[in-house]
DRENNUPA-298547 format. One record per residue (C-alpha): residue number from 0; chain; residue in three letters; x, y, z. Coordinates in nm, 3 decimals, always signed. Each point is the difference from the previous one (the first is absolute). Example, Ala and Ser with C-alpha at 12.3 -4.5 7.8 and 13.67 -1.06 7.14 Angstrom:
DRENNUPA-298547
PT   k c   r       u       v       w
PT   0 A ALA  +1.230  -0.450  +0.780
PT   1 A SER  +0.137  +0.344  -0.066
//
This chain:
DRENNUPA-298547
PT   k c   r       u       v       w
PT   0 A MET  +1.430  -1.178  +1.476
PT   1 A ILE  -0.076  +0.313  -0.202
PT   2 A ALA  -0.299  -0.166  -0.166
PT   3 A LEU  -0.150  -0.097  +0.337
PT   4 A VAL  +0.047  +0.348  +0.148
PT   5 A LYS  -0.139  +0.161  -0.316
PT   6 A PHE  -0.305  -0.233  +0.004
PT   7 A MET  -0.068  +0.085  +0.364
PT   8 A HIS  +0.050  +0.372  -0.071
PT   9 A ILE  -0.251  -0.005  -0.285
PT  10 A ALA  -0.251  -0.198  +0.208
PT  11 A VAL  +0.010  +0.231  +0.301
PT  12 A ILE  +0.003  +0.313  -0.217
PT  13 A SER  -0.318  -0.129  -0.164
PT  14 A ILE  -0.167  -0.050  +0.337
PT  15 A TRP  +0.116  +0.339  +0.128
PT  16 A ALA  -0.108  +0.187  -0.312
PT  17 A ALA  -0.338  -0.173  -0.018
PT  18 A GLY  -0.061  +0.069  +0.368
PT  19 A VAL  +0.085  +0.370  -0.014
PT  20 A VAL  -0.215  +0.047  -0.311
PT  21 A SER  -0.296  -0.194  +0.141
PT  22 A LEU  -0.013  +0.130  +0.359
PT  23 A PRO  -0.185  +0.322  -0.089
PT  24 A GLY  -0.273  -0.218  -0.152
PT  25 A LEU  -0.046  -0.165  +0.337
PT  26 A TYR  +0.005  +0.336  +0.178
PT  27 A VAL  -0.280  +0.139  -0.213
PT  28 A GLN  -0.220  -0.294  +0.110
PT  29 A ARG  -0.013  +0.162  +0.345
PT  30 A ALA  -0.286  +0.223  -0.119
PT  31 A HIS  -0.212  -0.302  -0.096
PT  32 A VAL  +0.021  -0.189  +0.330
PT  33 A LYS  -0.344  -0.073  +0.144
PT  34 A ASP  +0.068  -0.093  +0.363
PT  35 A LYS  +0.273  -0.030  +0.267
PT  36 A ASP  +0.062  -0.367  -0.079
PT  37 A ALA  +0.067  +0.072  -0.368
PT  38 A LEU  +0.222  +0.294  +0.100
PT  39 A LEU  +0.205  -0.225  +0.228
PT  40 A ARG  +0.040  -0.259  -0.279
PT  41 A LEU  +0.115  +0.267  -0.245
PT  42 A GLN  +0.243  +0.143  +0.255
PT  43 A ARG  +0.148  -0.344  +0.069
PT  44 A LEU  +0.036  -0.067  -0.372
PT  45 A VAL  +0.173  +0.333  -0.066
PT  46 A ARG  +0.234  -0.030  +0.299
PT  47 A PHE  +0.086  -0.361  -0.087
PT  48 A ALA  +0.072  +0.091  -0.363
PT  49 A TYR  +0.221  +0.293  +0.098
PT  50 A ILE  +0.182  -0.153  +0.297
PT  51 A ALA  +0.027  -0.367  -0.093
PT  52 A ILE  +0.027  +0.008  -0.380
PT  53 A ILE  +0.088  +0.336  -0.156
PT  54 A SER  +0.255  +0.133  +0.251
PT  55 A PRO  +0.202  -0.324  +0.020
PT  56 A ALA  -0.004  -0.015  -0.381
PT  57 A ALA  +0.136  +0.356  -0.011
PT  58 A PHE  +0.273  -0.089  +0.248
PT  59 A LEU  +0.098  -0.312  -0.194
PT  60 A ALA  -0.008  +0.192  -0.330
PT  61 A ILE  +0.249  +0.251  +0.136
PT  62 A ILE  +0.221  -0.272  +0.152
PT  63 A THR  +0.006  -0.213  -0.316
PT  64 A GLY  +0.049  +0.311  -0.216
PT  65 A THR  +0.298  +0.100  +0.211
PT  66 A ALA  +0.140  -0.352  -0.033
PT  67 A LEU  -0.041  +0.020  -0.378
PT  68 A VAL  +0.192  +0.328  -0.008
PT  69 A PHE  +0.300  -0.174  +0.149
PT  70 A LEU  -0.042  -0.323  -0.195
PT  71 A ARG  -0.050  +0.168  -0.338
PT  72 A GLN  +0.202  +0.317  +0.068
PT  73 A THR  -0.259  +0.225  -0.158
PT  74 A PHE  +0.137  +0.353  +0.008
PT  75 A GLU  -0.165  +0.170  -0.296
PT  76 A PRO  -0.189  +0.332  -0.016
PT  77 A TRP  -0.330  -0.175  -0.079
PT  78 A PHE  +0.038  -0.194  +0.325
PT  79 A SER  +0.020  +0.322  +0.199
PT  80 A VAL  -0.322  +0.118  -0.162
PT  81 A LYS  -0.159  -0.332  +0.090
PT  82 A LEU  +0.110  +0.040  +0.361
PT  83 A GLY  -0.161  +0.345  +0.003
PT  84 A PHE  -0.330  -0.151  -0.108
PT  85 A VAL  +0.036  -0.280  +0.258
PT  86 A GLY  +0.052  +0.269  +0.264
PT  87 A ALA  -0.320  +0.169  -0.120
PT  88 A LEU  -0.183  -0.333  +0.025
PT  89 A ALA  +0.130  -0.043  +0.355
PT  90 A ILE  -0.132  +0.346  +0.091
PT  91 A VAL  -0.341  -0.083  -0.148
PT  92 A HIS  +0.011  -0.329  +0.193
PT  93 A VAL  +0.056  +0.181  +0.330
PT  94 A LEU  -0.263  +0.267  -0.073
PT  95 A THR  -0.249  -0.269  -0.098
PT  96 A GLY  +0.072  -0.182  +0.324
PT  97 A LEU  -0.069  +0.313  +0.203
PT  98 A VAL  -0.353  -0.007  -0.137
PT  99 A VAL  -0.058  -0.337  +0.170
PT 100 A ILE  +0.054  +0.161  +0.339
PT 101 A ARG  -0.269  +0.264  -0.028
PT 102 A LEU  -0.242  -0.133  -0.261
PT 103 A PHE  -0.194  -0.225  +0.233
PT 104 A ARG  -0.078  +0.262  +0.263
PT 105 A GLU  -0.360  +0.103  +0.047
PT 106 A GLY  -0.131  +0.210  -0.289
PT 107 A GLU  +0.310  -0.025  -0.221
PT 108 A VAL  -0.030  -0.068  -0.373
PT 109 A TYR  +0.245  -0.021  -0.288
PT 110 A PRO  -0.110  +0.244  -0.273
PT 111 A VAL  -0.023  -0.121  -0.357
PT 112 A TRP  +0.235  +0.274  -0.123
PT 113 A ARG  +0.268  -0.128  +0.238
PT 114 A PHE  -0.060  -0.356  -0.119
PT 115 A VAL  +0.046  +0.104  -0.363
PT 116 A THR  +0.307  +0.212  +0.079
PT 117 A ALA  +0.170  -0.270  +0.209
PT 118 A THR  -0.074  -0.273  -0.254
PT 119 A VAL  +0.121  +0.202  -0.298
PT 120 A LEU  +0.310  +0.123  +0.184
PT 121 A SER  +0.105  -0.342  +0.128
PT 122 A GLY  -0.084  -0.166  -0.333
PT 123 A GLY  +0.202  +0.262  -0.184
PT 124 A ILE  +0.300  -0.054  +0.224
PT 125 A VAL  -0.017  -0.376  -0.050
PT 126 A ILE  -0.026  +0.042  -0.378
PT 127 A ALA  +0.296  +0.241  +0.004
PT 128 A ILE  +0.209  -0.252  +0.195
PT 129 A PHE  -0.086  -0.279  -0.245
PT 130 A PHE  +0.072  +0.226  -0.298
PT 131 A VAL  +0.342  +0.105  +0.129
PT 132 A VAL  +0.096  -0.357  +0.093
PT 133 A LEU  -0.117  -0.156  -0.326
PT 134 A ALA  +0.114  +0.276  -0.238
PT 135 A LYS  +0.325  +0.083  +0.179
PT 136 A PRO  +0.015  +0.333  -0.183
PT 137 A GLU  +0.332  +0.163  -0.075
PT 138 A LEU  +0.001  +0.304  +0.226
PT 139 A ASP  +0.255  +0.276  -0.001
PT 140 A LEU  -0.051  +0.152  +0.340
PT 141 A ALA  +0.274  +0.250  +0.074
PT 142 A VAL  -0.072  -0.021  +0.373
PT 143 A PHE  +0.121  -0.360  +0.006
PT 144 A ASP  +0.321  +0.093  -0.181
PT 145 A VAL  +0.066  +0.268  +0.259
PT 146 A LEU  -0.057  -0.245  +0.286
PT 147 A ALA  +0.241  -0.250  -0.156
PT 148 A GLU  +0.297  +0.237  +0.010
PT 149 A PRO  +0.203  +0.079  +0.314
PT 150 A GLY  -0.134  +0.319  +0.160
PT 151 A GLY  -0.299  -0.003  -0.233
PT 152 A LEU  -0.260  +0.037  +0.273
PT 153 A LYS  +0.178  +0.308  +0.136
PT 154 A ARG  +0.010  +0.150  -0.349
PT 155 A LEU  -0.367  -0.080  -0.058
PT 156 A TYR  -0.105  +0.137  +0.338
PT 157 A GLY  +0.220  +0.307  -0.049
PT 158 A GLU  -0.220  +0.117  -0.286
PT 159 A PHE  -0.299  +0.021  +0.235
PT 160 A ASN  +0.177  +0.124  +0.312
PT 161 A PRO  -0.071  +0.373  +0.052
PT 162 A TRP  +0.278  +0.043  +0.259
PT 163 A ARG  +0.366  +0.055  -0.067
PT 164 A LYS  +0.216  -0.311  +0.018
PT 165 A PRO  +0.307  +0.006  +0.225
//
């Protein structure tokens, strides 16, 4: 059971990561469209990729990852770091999807600097996720120790709270 869920998780993560990294490359093609027909084809391709392939892969990656947490009982500090990077990838996914909505309006283009920034950022996040998962580094994060103890969150928050505590 674990092997099947892990296989599916790796497969959909690969699709999700490849899609998020490659979408800006499709967006930048908007500037090179010659006519309305080519623009419509590009818009259909981008919308199909985002809605029918990349977003379902992201959803399945999160579902299978959650299932693996419970099947494998992974509660290590490196896993929390990985989840932080997955959250960052999800944010990039949403922001990249917002581009689809406005990119194909009259006169809109996707600047090359944005293409480079989005590609490097999303690629960096994906590489960071793979590094953390494959290396499983030993991390000594004091924040996680605090959260593991009873009342730890209150103690952690108390250091940043400027008001007097009752």
